[in-house]
N, C-alpha and C positions, 0 to 999 in steps of 0.2 A: 301664356305669359311670353313665350318666344316670340310667337308671332306679334304681340303686342311692340316689343322692342325692335323687331325689323320693320315695323310699320312708323315706329318713331325716327328711327334712322333712317329711312327712306324720307321721309319728311323733311329732316334736317338739312339732306342731302341735294335735295330739287331746287334748281336754279339759284341764281345769286341774290342774296340778300337785297331787299328795297333800297332805294338810294335813301339817305337821311335828308334831302333837301325835301320842303314841301310843295306839294302840287296847288294849282289855282284855288281848288277845292278846300285845300288844309290853311292857306293863308286866310287871314281875317282882317290885318292890317300890314301897312307896309312901312315900317319905319325911314328917316331920311336915308337918301341914297338913289342909287340909280337899277332899274329893273328893265328886263325883256318881257314882254308879255306876249304868248302866241293867241292867236285870235282864230275864230272859225266864222264862218259866214258872208266873208266879204266878196261883192261880187264885182266891184269896179272900183276905179280910184276914188271914185265919189266915195264909197261907205269909208275909205281910211281917212279922207279929207273931214268928214261928219264925224267921225270920232275923236280924231286929233281937235276938233274944233269945240266940242262939248269935255274933253279930259282937259284942256289947257284953261277953261274956265274955272275949273276946281282951285279953290285958294291954297290947296296943298301940294297942286302941282307947279314947280317950275319950270318945265320943258316936255313936249311928247313930240314924237315925229312917228308916221308909221309907214311901215313897209308893205305897200298892197302885194305885190308880188311875192314875198315872203310870211304874208298873214302875222307880222310881228311888230308890236308897237313897242318903242322907248321909251319908258315913262320916268323923270327925274321928281322927287322927291322933296319939297323943299327942307333946309336944315332944321327949323323951328315947327315941322307940322310931322303928324302921321297922317297917312293915307288909307283909310278903310276901303275895303276891297268892295263891299256892299257898294260902295259910291262909286266905283268903277263899273260894276253891274248897273246900278240905275241911271247913270250916264250913257251906257251903252243901248238901253231901251229909247233915249231922247233921239241918238245919233241915227238909230233906225229909223224914226219918223222923219228926221231932218234929212236923210238921204231919199228917202220917199220911194225905195223900190224893191220894199216887201223883203228885205233881207232880216234875218234872224241872226245878231251877233251873238259871241259867247266866248267867254276866256276860257282856254285851254291849258295855258300853263302860264307861270308866272317864277321867273328866277332873279336873283339878284346877280348884278353885273360888277365886274371887278373892273377898276381903271375906267376910262373913258369911253 
């Protein structure tokens, strides 16, 4: 009994608690607002331009910019829309074909941006 109590105490004390904000895999939809999206698989600026072109074509997206050097995209979702994360992933596949570099893009993290 004492060993079990020590084990539970040790488990409770190990490491900080997980952050409350969802990761890219936990988001299923993005309500209106501005988001920072971390990406993986970008090889050149062509990759960033292909992703921006595909995401800009989505009716839910107000604006997109991609920073190739930081592998980060900034996405603004229209006030009257909700963007499905599955749509972002699907358009990443089209951006891969558009860039034609053999790259495989993926979402690493999504976070809500406060301010501009």
